[in-house]
C-alpha positions in Angstrom: 40.5 -39.0 13.7 43.2 -40.0 16.1 42.7 -37.0 18.0 39.1 -37.7 18.6 39.8 -41.3 19.5 42.4 -40.0 22.1 39.7 -37.5 23.7 37.3 -40.5 23.9 39.7 -42.5 25.8 40.8 -39.7 28.0 37.3 -39.7 29.4 37.8 -43.0 30.9 36.6 -45.8 28.7 33.9 -47.3 31.4 32.0 -44.0 30.8 32.8 -43.0 27.3 31.9 -46.4 25.9 28.5 -46.7 27.4 27.7 -43.0 26.7 28.7 -43.8 22.9 26.5 -47.1 23.2 23.6 -44.7 24.2 24.3 -42.6 21.2 24.1 -45.8 19.0 20.9 -46.9 20.6 19.3 -43.6 20.3 19.9 -43.5 16.6 18.7 -47.1 16.0 15.5 -46.4 18.1 15.1 -43.1 15.8 15.3 -45.1 12.8 12.9 -47.7 13.9 10.5 -45.0 15.0 10.7 -43.4 11.4 9.6 -46.8 9.9 7.2 -48.1 12.3 4.4 -45.5 13.0 2.4 -47.5 15.6 5.6 -47.8 18.0 6.5 -44.3 17.7 5.3 -43.1 21.2 7.0 -45.9 22.9 10.1 -45.2 21.1 10.1 -41.5 21.9 9.7 -42.2 25.5 12.7 -44.8 25.2 14.8 -42.2 23.5 13.9 -39.6 26.1 15.1 -42.0 29.0 18.3 -43.1 27.2 19.2 -39.3 26.8 18.8 -38.6 30.5 20.7 -41.5 31.3 23.7 -40.5 29.0 23.7 -37.1 30.8 23.6 -38.6 34.5 26.2 -41.1 33.4 28.4 -38.5 32.0 28.1 -36.4 35.1 29.1 -39.5 37.2 32.1 -39.9 35.1 32.8 -36.3 35.9 32.8 -37.0 39.8 34.9 -40.1 39.3 37.4 -37.8 37.3 37.6 -35.1 40.0 38.0 -37.8 42.8 40.8 -39.1 40.7 42.5 -35.7 40.2 42.1 -35.1 44.0 43.4 -38.6 45.0 46.5 -37.8 42.7 47.3 -34.7 44.4 47.0 -36.0 47.9 49.2 -38.9 47.0 52.0 -36.5 45.9 51.6 -33.8 48.2 52.1 -31.1 45.6 49.9 -29.5 42.8 51.3 -29.7 39.5 49.3 -29.1 36.2 50.3 -32.4 34.7 49.2 -34.2 37.8 45.7 -33.0 37.5 45.4 -33.2 34.0 44.3 -36.7 33.6 41.5 -36.4 36.2 40.4 -33.2 34.8 40.1 -34.3 31.2 37.8 -37.6 32.6 35.9 -34.8 34.4 35.3 -32.5 31.3 34.8 -35.2 28.4 32.2 -37.4 30.1 29.6 -34.6 30.7 30.2 -33.2 27.2 29.7 -36.4 25.6 26.6 -37.2 27.8 25.2 -33.7 26.9 25.8 -34.4 23.3 24.0 -37.6 23.2 21.1 -35.9 25.0 21.0 -33.2 22.5 21.0 -35.7 19.6 18.1 -37.9 21.5 16.1 -34.5 21.7 16.6 -33.5 18.0 15.4 -37.0 17.2 12.3 -36.6 19.5 11.7 -33.2 17.8 11.7 -34.6 14.1 9.4 -37.6 15.3 7.0 -35.3 16.8 6.9 -33.2 13.8 6.5 -36.2 11.3 3.7 -37.5 13.7 1.8 -34.2 13.8 1.7 -34.0 9.8 
């Protein structure tokens, strides 16, 4: 568990916390959609938008991570693996989390559509 939280922080708290909040919101909206039939279409649309936002925010975090990595290289004048590691972690963790939230959001929409068609 400590390893997962460490990776979570490696992505940059400004990005990972918001992406995690998107995941929580998607799950809350999914639960509300299961309980309230009449508002299901609006909730599915909202879940769709939040999923796309998580992906976009994750890729924005990747861009900031790469900028941070290249800034560190230019400040030190030489390229070492440890110098790039912090920026590259942010560049990889944020899009991964964003895509994960997107997939969960899409699965929630699939389930809601399947229930609605029954």
